[in-house]
C-alpha positions as CSV (number, residue, x, y, z in Angstrom):
1,M,-0.8,5.6,-10.2
2,K,2.7,6.7,-9.2
3,N,1.3,10.0,-7.9
4,D,-1.3,8.2,-5.7
5,I,1.4,5.9,-4.2
6,C,3.6,8.9,-3.4
7,M,0.8,10.7,-1.7
8,L,-0.1,7.7,0.4
9,G,3.5,7.1,1.2
10,L,4.0,10.8,2.2
11,S,0.9,10.9,4.4
12,L,1.9,7.5,6.0
13,I,5.5,8.8,6.8
14,N,3.9,11.9,8.3
15,F,1.7,9.8,10.5
16,I,4.5,7.5,11.7
17,G,6.9,10.5,12.3
18,S,4.1,12.3,14.2
19,L,3.5,9.2,16.3
20,I,7.1,9.0,17.3
21,V,7.2,12.7,18.3
22,I,4.0,12.4,20.2
23,F,5.3,9.3,22.0
24,L,8.4,11.3,23.2
25,M,6.3,14.3,24.4
26,P,5.3,14.8,28.1
27,N,2.0,13.2,28.9
28,I,0.3,16.6,29.4
29,V,0.8,19.2,26.8
30,P,-0.9,22.5,25.6
31,I,-4.0,21.7,23.5
32,H,-5.4,25.2,22.9
33,I,-4.3,28.8,22.5
34,N,-6.4,31.9,22.6
35,I,-6.3,34.9,20.2
36,D,-3.4,36.4,22.2
37,L,-1.4,33.2,21.7
38,V,-1.7,32.4,25.4
39,I,-2.1,28.7,26.3
40,D,-5.5,28.4,28.0
41,A,-5.9,24.6,28.1
42,M,-3.8,21.6,28.8
43,G,-4.5,17.9,28.0
44,S,-3.3,14.5,26.9
45,K,-0.6,14.4,24.2
46,W,-2.5,11.8,22.3
47,I,-5.1,14.3,21.1
48,N,-2.4,15.4,18.6
49,L,-3.1,12.2,16.7
50,V,-6.1,14.0,15.3
51,W,-3.9,16.4,13.3
52,A,-1.5,13.6,12.4
53,I,-4.1,11.4,10.8
54,I,-5.9,14.1,8.8
55,P,-3.5,14.0,5.8
56,L,-3.8,10.2,5.7
57,L,-7.6,10.3,5.8
58,F,-7.7,13.1,3.2
59,V,-5.5,11.2,0.7
60,G,-7.4,8.0,1.3
61,S,-10.8,9.6,0.8
62,M,-9.7,11.4,-2.3
63,L,-8.3,8.3,-3.9
64,L,-11.5,6.4,-3.0
65,F,-13.7,8.9,-4.9
66,K,-11.1,9.9,-7.6
67,H,-13.1,8.0,-10.3
68,K,-15.9,10.5,-9.9
69,V,-13.7,13.2,-11.5
70,G,-14.3,11.4,-14.9
71,N,-12.0,10.6,-17.7
72,N,-11.1,14.2,-18.7
73,L,-7.3,14.4,-18.7
74,Q,-7.2,18.0,-17.7
75,N,-9.5,17.3,-14.7
76,I,-7.3,14.4,-13.6
77,K,-4.2,16.5,-13.8
78,S,-5.9,19.4,-11.8
79,F,-7.2,16.9,-9.3
80,N,-3.8,15.3,-8.7
81,A,-2.1,18.7,-8.3
82,T,-4.8,19.8,-5.8
83,M,-4.5,16.6,-3.8
84,I,-0.7,17.0,-3.6
85,V,-0.8,20.6,-2.5
86,L,-3.6,20.1,0.1
87,C,-1.8,17.0,1.5
88,V,1.4,19.0,1.9
89,F,-0.6,21.8,3.5
90,F,-2.3,19.5,6.0
91,I,1.1,18.0,6.8
92,Y,2.6,21.5,7.3
93,L,-0.2,22.4,9.8
94,N,0.3,19.1,11.6
95,W,4.0,19.8,12.2
96,V,3.4,23.4,13.2
97,W,0.9,22.2,15.8
98,L,3.3,19.6,17.0
99,F,6.0,22.3,17.4
100,F,3.5,24.3,19.5
101,T,2.5,21.5,21.8
102,N,6.1,20.3,22.3
103,S,7.4,23.7,23.3
104,N,7.4,22.9,27.0
105,L,5.2,25.9,27.7
106,Q,2.7,25.8,30.6
107,L,-0.8,27.1,31.1
108,G,-1.0,30.9,30.9
109,E,2.3,31.2,29.1
110,K,2.5,32.9,25.7
111,I,3.8,31.4,22.5
112,N,6.2,33.9,20.8
113,V,5.8,33.0,17.1
114,P,4.8,35.0,14.1
115,I,1.4,33.4,13.8
116,S,0.1,35.6,11.0
117,L,3.0,34.6,8.8
118,I,2.9,30.9,9.8
119,V,-0.8,30.6,9.0
120,G,-1.4,33.4,6.5
121,M,1.4,32.8,4.1
122,P,0.6,29.2,3.4
123,I,-3.1,29.9,3.0
124,G,-2.4,32.8,0.6
125,I,-0.1,30.6,-1.5
126,L,-2.7,27.8,-1.5
127,L,-5.4,30.2,-2.7
128,I,-3.1,31.5,-5.5
129,F,-2.4,28.0,-6.6
130,M,-6.0,26.9,-6.5
131,G,-7.1,30.1,-8.3
132,Y,-4.6,29.2,-11.1
133,L,-6.1,25.7,-11.5
134,L,-9.8,26.7,-11.3
135,P,-10.3,27.8,-15.0
136,Y,-8.9,24.5,-16.2
137,I,-11.4,22.3,-14.3
138,K,-14.1,21.0,-16.7
139,Q,-17.7,20.4,-15.6
140,N,-18.1,17.3,-13.3
141,K,-20.0,16.4,-10.2
142,F,-17.1,15.9,-7.8
143,F,-14.4,18.4,-8.2
144,G,-14.7,22.2,-8.5
145,I,-17.2,24.9,-7.5
146,K,-20.3,22.7,-7.3
147,L,-23.4,24.9,-7.2
148,P,-26.9,24.1,-8.7
149,S,-26.3,26.7,-11.4
150,T,-22.8,25.4,-12.4
151,L,-23.9,21.8,-12.4
152,K,-26.9,22.6,-14.5
153,N,-25.2,24.6,-17.3
154,E,-21.7,24.1,-18.7
155,K,-21.3,27.7,-19.7
156,V,-22.2,28.8,-16.2
157,W,-19.6,26.4,-14.9
158,N,-16.9,27.7,-17.2
159,E,-17.6,31.3,-16.6
160,T,-17.8,30.9,-12.8
161,H,-14.5,29.0,-12.6
162,K,-12.8,31.5,-14.8
163,F,-14.0,34.4,-12.7
164,S,-13.4,32.7,-9.4
165,G,-9.9,31.8,-10.4
166,I,-9.0,35.5,-10.7
167,V,-10.8,36.3,-7.4
168,W,-9.0,33.5,-5.5
169,I,-5.6,34.7,-6.8
170,Y,-6.3,38.2,-5.7
171,T,-7.6,37.0,-2.4
172,G,-4.4,35.0,-1.9
173,F,-2.2,38.1,-2.4
174,I,-4.5,40.1,-0.1
175,I,-4.0,37.5,2.7
176,I,-0.3,37.4,2.2
177,I,0.1,41.2,2.3
178,S,-2.2,41.4,5.3
179,A,-0.1,38.7,7.1
180,L,3.1,40.7,6.5
181,I,1.5,44.0,7.6
182,C,-0.2,42.5,10.7
183,H,3.1,40.8,11.6
184,V,4.9,44.1,11.6
185,L,2.1,45.7,13.7
186,N,1.7,42.6,15.9
187,E,-2.0,42.5,15.3
188,N,-3.1,38.9,15.3
189,L,-6.8,39.6,15.8
190,I,-7.0,42.0,12.9
191,F,-5.3,39.4,10.7
192,I,-7.8,36.7,11.6
193,I,-10.7,39.1,10.9
194,I,-9.2,40.0,7.5
195,M,-8.5,36.4,6.6
196,C,-11.9,35.1,7.6
197,S,-13.7,37.9,5.8
198,C,-11.7,37.3,2.7
199,L,-12.4,33.5,2.8
200,L,-16.1,34.1,3.4
201,I,-16.8,37.0,1.1
202,L,-14.2,36.7,-1.8
203,V,-13.8,32.9,-1.9
204,I,-17.3,31.7,-1.2
205,L,-19.9,34.5,-1.4
206,I,-18.8,36.4,-4.5
207,P,-18.4,33.4,-6.8
208,T,-21.8,32.1,-5.7
209,I,-23.5,35.4,-6.5
210,Y,-21.6,35.6,-9.9
211,S,-22.8,32.1,-10.8
212,I,-26.4,33.0,-10.0
213,K,-26.0,36.2,-12.1
214,I,-24.6,34.3,-15.1
215,Q,-27.4,31.7,-14.8
216,S,-30.0,34.4,-14.7
217,K,-28.5,36.2,-17.7
218,I,-28.5,33.0,-19.8
219,S,-32.1,32.3,-18.8
220,K,-33.2,35.8,-19.9
221,D,-31.3,35.4,-23.2
222,K,-33.1,32.2,-23.9
223,I,-36.5,33.8,-23.2
224,V,-35.6,36.8,-25.5
225,C,-34.4,34.4,-28.3
226,G,-37.6,32.3,-27.9
227,T,-39.7,35.4,-28.2
228,C,-37.8,36.6,-31.3
229,D,-38.2,33.1,-33.0
230,E,-41.9,33.2,-32.2
231,D,-42.3,36.7,-33.8
232,V,-40.4,35.6,-36.9
233,S,-42.6,32.5,-37.2
234,N,-45.8,34.7,-36.9
235,E,-44.6,37.0,-39.6
236,K,-44.0,34.2,-42.0
237,K,-47.6,33.0,-41.4
């Protein structure tokens, strides 16, 4: 309960602080940057409220459906830890964006910031943290890697989360190292390609394929065991 109140309070403070900063901004601010970090669109400062309200909406929705995690103590602890980290992550992104839009830059000007480090490092750390938590999440219908195969079989759930945890940790380190290298080389496009590829292939695709493979193996083992039992039964007759 204390954790929930702290998260609500933190997200509310973030929203109020963001509201004050937005109020003090010029009426027209940068609202979009391209891959070269050049501002290519200007608009109303109030559009920044979208970023400011995301942490509050996230915490509120998570608390609303928290009961679906179940009564397993380990799941509750993992869920709370995840909620805290993601809330802080969204707040971080909000203030990074507010910094960009309040930089007094105009259309066509370039933002001189280490974007690969600002974006890549937090995402890498987030993946490492989530990868550490994954093996501890017990089967439930709300929190974790929810696939037809993992929800159907507890063994598939456990094996998939154990394997995915390792993959996510390695992915986090890959993204962090890529962010450092691309920052030195000043290659934002290459970093974005690497990061998106890692998120799609290593975080989503590979765990899904692994889950299907484990489910298939278990199904084959059951068929083999069933055939063996039938043979033994026939021999006794």
